[in-house]
MMTF fields as JSON, N, C-alpha, C and O atoms, coordinates in Angstrom:
{
  "mmtfVersion": "1.0.0",
  "mmtfProducer": "UNKNOWN",
  "numBonds": 283,
  "numAtoms": 284,
  "numGroups": 71,
  "numChains": 1,
  "numModels": 1,
  "chainsPerModel": [1],
  "groupsPerChain": [71],
  "chainIdList": ["A"],
  "bondAtomList": [4, 2, 8, 6, 12, 10, 16, 14, 20, 18, 24, 22, 28, 26, 32, 30, 36, 34, 40, 38, 44, 42, 48, 46, 52, 50, 56, 54, 60, 58, 64, 62, 68, 66, 72, 70, 76, 74, 80, 78, 84, 82, 88, 86, 92, 90, 96, 94, 100, 98, 104, 102, 108, 106, 112, 110, 116, 114, 120, 118, 124, 122, 128, 126, 132, 130, 136, 134, 140, 138, 144, 142, 148, 146, 152, 150, 156, 154, 160, 158, 164, 162, 168, 166, 172, 170, 176, 174, 180, 178, 184, 182, 188, 186, 192, 190, 196, 194, 200, 198, 204, 202, 208, 206, 212, 210, 216, 214, 220, 218, 224, 222, 228, 226, 232, 230, 236, 234, 240, 238, 244, 242, 248, 246, 252, 250, 256, 254, 260, 258, 264, 262, 268, 266, 272, 270, 276, 274, 280, 278],
  "bondOrderList": [1, 1, 1, 1, 1, 1, 1, 1, 1, 1, 1, 1, 1, 1, 1, 1, 1, 1, 1, 1, 1, 1, 1, 1, 1, 1, 1, 1, 1, 1, 1, 1, 1, 1, 1, 1, 1, 1, 1, 1, 1, 1, 1, 1, 1, 1, 1, 1, 1, 1, 1, 1, 1, 1, 1, 1, 1, 1, 1, 1, 1, 1, 1, 1, 1, 1, 1, 1, 1, 1],
  "groupList": [{"groupName": "MET", "atomNameList": ["N", "CA", "C", "O"], "elementList": ["N", "C", "C", "O"], "formalChargeList": [0, 0, 0, 0], "bondAtomList": [1, 0, 2, 1, 3, 2], "bondOrderList": [1, 1, 2], "singleLetterCode": "M", "chemCompType": "L-PEPTIDE LINKING"}, {"groupName": "ASP", "atomNameList": ["N", "CA", "C", "O"], "elementList": ["N", "C", "C", "O"], "formalChargeList": [0, 0, 0, 0], "bondAtomList": [1, 0, 2, 1, 3, 2], "bondOrderList": [1, 1, 2], "singleLetterCode": "D", "chemCompType": "L-PEPTIDE LINKING"}, {"groupName": "LEU", "atomNameList": ["N", "CA", "C", "O"], "elementList": ["N", "C", "C", "O"], "formalChargeList": [0, 0, 0, 0], "bondAtomList": [1, 0, 2, 1, 3, 2], "bondOrderList": [1, 1, 2], "singleLetterCode": "L", "chemCompType": "L-PEPTIDE LINKING"}, {"groupName": "TYR", "atomNameList": ["N", "CA", "C", "O"], "elementList": ["N", "C", "C", "O"], "formalChargeList": [0, 0, 0, 0], "bondAtomList": [1, 0, 2, 1, 3, 2], "bondOrderList": [1, 1, 2], "singleLetterCode": "Y", "chemCompType": "L-PEPTIDE LINKING"}, {"groupName": "GLU", "atomNameList": ["N", "CA", "C", "O"], "elementList": ["N", "C", "C", "O"], "formalChargeList": [0, 0, 0, 0], "bondAtomList": [1, 0, 2, 1, 3, 2], "bondOrderList": [1, 1, 2], "singleLetterCode": "E", "chemCompType": "L-PEPTIDE LINKING"}, {"groupName": "ALA", "atomNameList": ["N", "CA", "C", "O"], "elementList": ["N", "C", "C", "O"], "formalChargeList": [0, 0, 0, 0], "bondAtomList": [1, 0, 2, 1, 3, 2], "bondOrderList": [1, 1, 2], "singleLetterCode": "A", "chemCompType": "L-PEPTIDE LINKING"}, {"groupName": "THR", "atomNameList": ["N", "CA", "C", "O"], "elementList": ["N", "C", "C", "O"], "formalChargeList": [0, 0, 0, 0], "bondAtomList": [1, 0, 2, 1, 3, 2], "bondOrderList": [1, 1, 2], "singleLetterCode": "T", "chemCompType": "L-PEPTIDE LINKING"}, {"groupName": "ARG", "atomNameList": ["N", "CA", "C", "O"], "elementList": ["N", "C", "C", "O"], "formalChargeList": [0, 0, 0, 0], "bondAtomList": [1, 0, 2, 1, 3, 2], "bondOrderList": [1, 1, 2], "singleLetterCode": "R", "chemCompType": "L-PEPTIDE LINKING"}, {"groupName": "SER", "atomNameList": ["N", "CA", "C", "O"], "elementList": ["N", "C", "C", "O"], "formalChargeList": [0, 0, 0, 0], "bondAtomList": [1, 0, 2, 1, 3, 2], "bondOrderList": [1, 1, 2], "singleLetterCode": "S", "chemCompType": "L-PEPTIDE LINKING"}, {"groupName": "VAL", "atomNameList": ["N", "CA", "C", "O"], "elementList": ["N", "C", "C", "O"], "formalChargeList": [0, 0, 0, 0], "bondAtomList": [1, 0, 2, 1, 3, 2], "bondOrderList": [1, 1, 2], "singleLetterCode": "V", "chemCompType": "L-PEPTIDE LINKING"}, {"groupName": "PRO", "atomNameList": ["N", "CA", "C", "O"], "elementList": ["N", "C", "C", "O"], "formalChargeList": [0, 0, 0, 0], "bondAtomList": [1, 0, 2, 1, 3, 2], "bondOrderList": [1, 1, 2], "singleLetterCode": "P", "chemCompType": "L-PEPTIDE LINKING"}, {"groupName": "ILE", "atomNameList": ["N", "CA", "C", "O"], "elementList": ["N", "C", "C", "O"], "formalChargeList": [0, 0, 0, 0], "bondAtomList": [1, 0, 2, 1, 3, 2], "bondOrderList": [1, 1, 2], "singleLetterCode": "I", "chemCompType": "L-PEPTIDE LINKING"}, {"groupName": "GLN", "atomNameList": ["N", "CA", "C", "O"], "elementList": ["N", "C", "C", "O"], "formalChargeList": [0, 0, 0, 0], "bondAtomList": [1, 0, 2, 1, 3, 2], "bondOrderList": [1, 1, 2], "singleLetterCode": "Q", "chemCompType": "L-PEPTIDE LINKING"}, {"groupName": "GLY", "atomNameList": ["N", "CA", "C", "O"], "elementList": ["N", "C", "C", "O"], "formalChargeList": [0, 0, 0, 0], "bondAtomList": [1, 0, 2, 1, 3, 2], "bondOrderList": [1, 1, 2], "singleLetterCode": "G", "chemCompType": "PEPTIDE LINKING"}, {"groupName": "ASN", "atomNameList": ["N", "CA", "C", "O"], "elementList": ["N", "C", "C", "O"], "formalChargeList": [0, 0, 0, 0], "bondAtomList": [1, 0, 2, 1, 3, 2], "bondOrderList": [1, 1, 2], "singleLetterCode": "N", "chemCompType": "L-PEPTIDE LINKING"}, {"groupName": "TRP", "atomNameList": ["N", "CA", "C", "O"], "elementList": ["N", "C", "C", "O"], "formalChargeList": [0, 0, 0, 0], "bondAtomList": [1, 0, 2, 1, 3, 2], "bondOrderList": [1, 1, 2], "singleLetterCode": "W", "chemCompType": "L-PEPTIDE LINKING"}, {"groupName": "LYS", "atomNameList": ["N", "CA", "C", "O"], "elementList": ["N", "C", "C", "O"], "formalChargeList": [0, 0, 0, 0], "bondAtomList": [1, 0, 2, 1, 3, 2], "bondOrderList": [1, 1, 2], "singleLetterCode": "K", "chemCompType": "L-PEPTIDE LINKING"}, {"groupName": "HIS", "atomNameList": ["N", "CA", "C", "O"], "elementList": ["N", "C", "C", "O"], "formalChargeList": [0, 0, 0, 0], "bondAtomList": [1, 0, 2, 1, 3, 2], "bondOrderList": [1, 1, 2], "singleLetterCode": "H", "chemCompType": "L-PEPTIDE LINKING"}],
  "groupTypeList": [0, 1, 2, 3, 4, 5, 2, 3, 6, 6, 7, 8, 0, 7, 7, 9, 5, 10, 1, 10, 11, 10, 1, 1, 9, 9, 12, 2, 0, 2, 1, 5, 5, 11, 7, 5, 10, 8, 13, 8, 14, 5, 12, 14, 15, 7, 15, 11, 5, 2, 6, 1, 16, 5, 16, 11, 13, 7, 0, 5, 13, 3, 3, 7, 4, 5, 15, 14, 17, 2, 14],
  "groupIdList": [1, 2, 3, 4, 5, 6, 7, 8, 9, 10, 11, 12, 13, 14, 15, 16, 17, 18, 19, 20, 21, 22, 23, 24, 25, 26, 27, 28, 29, 30, 31, 32, 33, 34, 35, 36, 37, 38, 39, 40, 41, 42, 43, 44, 45, 46, 47, 48, 49, 50, 51, 52, 53, 54, 55, 56, 57, 58, 59, 60, 61, 62, 63, 64, 65, 66, 67, 68, 69, 70, 71],
  "secStructList": [7, 7, 2, 2, 2, 2, 2, 2, 2, 7, 7, 7, 7, 1, 7, 7, 7, 7, 1, 7, 7, 7, 2, 2, 2, 2, 2, 2, 2, 2, 2, 2, 2, 2, 2, 1, 7, 7, 4, 4, 4, 7, 7, 7, 7, 7, 7, 7, 7, 7, 7, 7, 2, 2, 2, 2, 2, 2, 2, 2, 2, 2, 2, 2, 2, 2, 2, 2, 2, 2, 7],
  "xCoordList": [-23.53, -23.309, -21.891, -21.444, -21.118, -19.766, -19.625, -20.619, -18.527, -18.344, -18.766, -19.488, -18.301, -18.64, -20.117, -20.648, -20.767, -22.23, -22.907, -23.805, -22.543, -22.993, -22.694, -23.58, -21.471, -21.198, -21.936, -22.322, -22.09, -22.695, -24.259, -24.892, -24.818, -26.297, -26.973, -28.203, -26.277, -26.831, -27.196, -26.389, -28.509, -29.04, -28.58, -28.234, -28.585, -28.189, -29.42, -30.566, -29.154, -30.175, -30.569, -29.703, -31.901, -32.433, -33.168, -33.312, -33.605, -34.309, -33.709, -33.565, -33.392, -32.731, -33.511, -34.245, -33.322, -33.946, -33.385, -32.196, -34.259, -33.744, -32.953, -32.495, -32.844, -32.104, -30.667, -30.0, -30.105, -28.686, -27.858, -28.222, -26.759, -25.71, -24.813, -24.246, -24.608, -23.766, -22.326, -21.823, -21.654, -20.233, -19.306, -18.311, -19.592, -18.68, -18.886, -17.981, -20.109, -20.334, -19.706, -19.129, -19.802, -19.137, -17.616, -16.977, -17.069, -15.645, -15.285, -14.292, -16.049, -15.833, -15.885, -15.086, -16.969, -17.029, -15.865, -15.317, -15.391, -14.219, -12.92, -12.047, -12.854, -11.726, -11.681, -10.638, -12.779, -12.972, -12.628, -11.922, -13.182, -12.955, -11.486, -11.057, -10.722, -9.291, -8.407, -7.342, -8.942, -8.225, -8.624, -7.978, -9.628, -9.893, -8.831, -8.145, -8.693, -7.627, -8.018, -9.179, -6.96, -7.059, -6.144, -5.16, -6.488, -5.782, -4.253, -3.955, -3.388, -1.908, -1.583, -0.531, -2.465, -2.281, -2.026, -1.337, -2.645, -2.46, -3.08, -2.582, -4.138, -4.847, -5.165, -4.986, -5.644, -5.94, -7.381, -7.984, -7.957, -9.332, -9.473, -8.504, -10.609, -10.868, -12.189, -13.096, -12.372, -13.625, -14.174, -13.434, -15.502, -16.166, -17.351, -18.205, -17.387, -18.541, -19.295, -18.814, -20.487, -21.352, -22.447, -22.984, -22.811, -23.983, -25.022, -26.193, -24.538, -25.405, -26.28, -25.744, -27.665, -28.468, -28.247, -28.269, -28.031, -27.788, -26.461, -26.412, -25.46, -24.23, -24.377, -23.744, -25.218, -25.383, -26.104, -25.72, -27.082, -27.757, -26.956, -27.165, -26.046, -25.104, -24.161, -23.929, -23.663, -22.71, -23.465, -22.876, -24.789, -25.446, -25.441, -25.251, -25.653, -25.595, -24.22, -24.136, -23.142, -21.791, -21.559, -21.008, -22.04, -21.828, -22.57, -21.995, -23.857, -24.714, -24.07, -24.105, -23.536, -22.865, -21.63, -21.453, -20.786, -19.629, -19.985, -19.379, -20.946, -21.447, -21.938, -21.642, -22.712, -23.264, -22.106, -22.177, -21.09, -19.932, -19.179, -18.653, -19.176, -18.458, -19.226, -18.638, -20.436, -21.369, -21.899, -22.671],
  "yCoordList": [44.099, 44.394, 44.1, 42.995, 44.996, 44.742, 44.015, 43.94, 43.49, 42.64, 43.395, 42.863, 44.604, 45.329, 45.619, 45.594, 45.883, 46.136, 44.84, 44.883, 43.781, 42.421, 42.139, 41.689, 42.381, 42.078, 43.056, 42.677, 44.244, 45.232, 45.236, 45.796, 44.684, 44.724, 43.402, 43.371, 42.321, 40.957, 40.755, 40.934, 40.359, 40.07, 38.677, 37.871, 38.414, 37.038, 36.119, 36.566, 34.905, 33.991, 33.264, 32.766, 33.205, 32.463, 31.186, 30.217, 31.2, 30.122, 29.673, 30.469, 28.444, 27.871, 26.662, 26.005, 26.41, 25.272, 23.915, 23.803, 22.916, 21.709, 20.814, 19.713, 21.368, 20.577, 20.356, 21.284, 19.16, 18.935, 19.877, 20.33, 20.187, 20.954, 20.097, 19.2, 20.275, 19.398, 19.411, 20.429, 18.266, 18.208, 19.219, 19.612, 19.666, 20.54, 22.002, 22.837, 22.225, 23.561, 23.539, 24.544, 22.464, 22.383, 22.605, 23.338, 21.961, 22.106, 23.565, 24.059, 24.227, 25.666, 26.537, 27.455, 26.181, 27.043, 26.83, 27.803, 25.531, 25.306, 25.943, 26.407, 25.932, 26.507, 28.102, 28.673, 28.682, 30.048, 30.357, 31.312, 29.469, 29.706, 29.6, 30.36, 28.697, 28.576, 29.735, 30.014, 30.411, 31.582, 32.893, 33.914, 32.906, 34.006, 34.406, 33.533, 35.664, 36.039, 35.44, 35.157, 35.276, 34.812, 35.705, 36.255, 35.827, 36.652, 36.263, 35.109, 37.103, 36.884, 35.827, 35.199, 35.564, 34.547, 33.098, 32.233, 32.978, 31.74, 30.545, 29.431, 30.721, 29.642, 28.495, 27.329, 28.831, 27.763, 27.365, 27.055, 27.374, 26.968, 25.369, 24.703, 24.862, 23.49, 23.394, 24.142, 22.525, 22.366, 21.032, 20.049, 20.937, 19.552, 19.821, 20.653, 19.065, 19.19, 17.901, 16.871, 17.926, 16.764, 16.854, 17.933, 15.683, 15.647, 14.604, 14.633, 13.715, 12.626, 13.153, 13.616, 13.072, 13.683, 13.162, 13.916, 11.786, 11.102, 11.715, 11.98, 11.914, 12.413, 13.866, 14.349, 14.602, 16.068, 16.098, 16.882, 15.304, 15.292, 14.879, 15.413, 13.96, 13.613, 14.847, 15.249, 15.389, 16.549, 17.691, 18.378, 17.935, 18.965, 18.825, 19.793, 17.607, 17.353, 17.69, 18.376, 17.21, 17.569, 19.087, 19.668, 19.668, 21.223, 21.865, 22.714, 21.512, 22.106, 21.853, 22.741, 20.749, 20.37, 21.333, 21.944, 21.446, 22.361, 23.739, 24.411, 24.214, 25.559, 25.881, 26.909, 24.929, 25.127, 25.105, 25.783, 24.321, 24.279, 25.615, 26.027, 26.291, 27.56, 28.716, 29.729, 28.598, 29.713, 29.606, 30.463],
  "zCoordList": [-30.533, -29.204, -28.873, -29.179, -28.265, -27.904, -26.592, -25.87, -26.227, -25.044, -23.749, -22.906, -23.638, -22.382, -22.246, -21.135, -23.299, -23.202, -22.768, -21.927, -23.268, -22.855, -21.431, -20.706, -20.975, -19.578, -18.578, -17.472, -19.013, -18.102, -18.159, -17.264, -19.088, -19.249, -19.083, -19.053, -18.975, -18.956, -17.432, -16.52, -17.264, -15.898, -15.544, -16.408, -14.252, -13.875, -14.125, -14.081, -14.372, -14.695, -13.395, -12.677, -13.092, -11.975, -12.483, -11.738, -13.696, -14.204, -15.581, -16.509, -15.649, -16.804, -17.303, -16.565, -18.557, -19.172, -18.62, -18.323, -18.496, -17.949, -18.956, -18.653, -20.123, -21.132, -20.876, -20.418, -21.141, -20.879, -21.616, -22.701, -21.064, -21.864, -22.551, -21.927, -23.833, -24.68, -24.228, -23.753, -24.376, -23.89, -24.565, -23.956, -25.818, -26.492, -25.866, -25.866, -25.353, -24.783, -23.351, -22.937, -22.625, -21.333, -21.538, -20.784, -22.563, -22.811, -23.059, -22.524, -23.83, -24.146, -22.939, -22.754, -22.021, -20.812, -19.972, -19.454, -19.766, -18.888, -19.45, -18.717, -20.859, -21.471, -21.194, -20.875, -21.332, -20.962, -19.531, -19.206, -18.664, -17.213, -16.777, -15.909, -17.345, -17.034, -17.482, -16.931, -18.554, -19.019, -18.311, -18.547, -17.482, -16.769, -15.716, -15.184, -15.42, -14.401, -13.027, -12.729, -12.226, -10.844, -10.006, -10.499, -8.761, -7.932, -7.833, -7.524, -8.064, -8.113, -9.078, -8.952, -10.104, -11.053, -10.433, -10.975, -9.295, -8.531, -9.229, -9.064, -9.997, -10.643, -9.704, -10.055, -8.49, -7.559, -7.594, -6.566, -8.833, -8.932, -9.153, -9.516, -8.935, -9.173, -9.847, -9.481, -10.811, -11.528, -11.429, -11.446, -11.319, -11.471, -12.319, -12.011, -13.443, -14.351, -14.263, -14.735, -13.659, -13.483, -14.461, -14.715, -15.049, -15.875, -15.413, -15.794, -14.597, -14.079, -12.894, -11.887, -13.034, -12.076, -10.575, -9.602, -10.51, -9.188, -8.559, -7.358, -9.359, -8.813, -8.479, -7.54, -9.242, -8.961, -7.588, -6.72, -7.392, -6.1, -4.93, -3.841, -5.077, -3.972, -3.702, -2.562, -4.79, -4.598, -3.918, -3.083, -4.245, -3.594, -2.135, -1.399, -1.695, -0.245, 0.346, 1.365, -0.29, 0.229, 0.272, 1.207, -0.84, -0.953, 0.166, 0.847, 0.42, 1.442, 2.851, 3.703, 3.073, 4.392, 4.56, 5.615, 3.487, 3.588, 3.811, 4.646, 3.106, 3.285, 4.645, 5.255, 5.083, 6.501, 7.585, 8.61, 7.302, 8.146, 8.231, 9.265, 6.986, 6.904, 7.46, 7.839, 7.516, 7.911, 9.275, 9.706]
}
């Protein structure tokens, strides 16, 4: 399968396995993400990779609050 076929035919994932993602896989995903194009090559993205369930829960609350503020 070539890259475009994979990009055009892959459905979005709504259910994922609860297994933790290995650190080397997280590193690869972040490496790919920082190489993706950005508008005007501004590269104004920020990344947070959390693996601790308690921290993820706290961040979810902050995210929800910010989202509600914007909408």
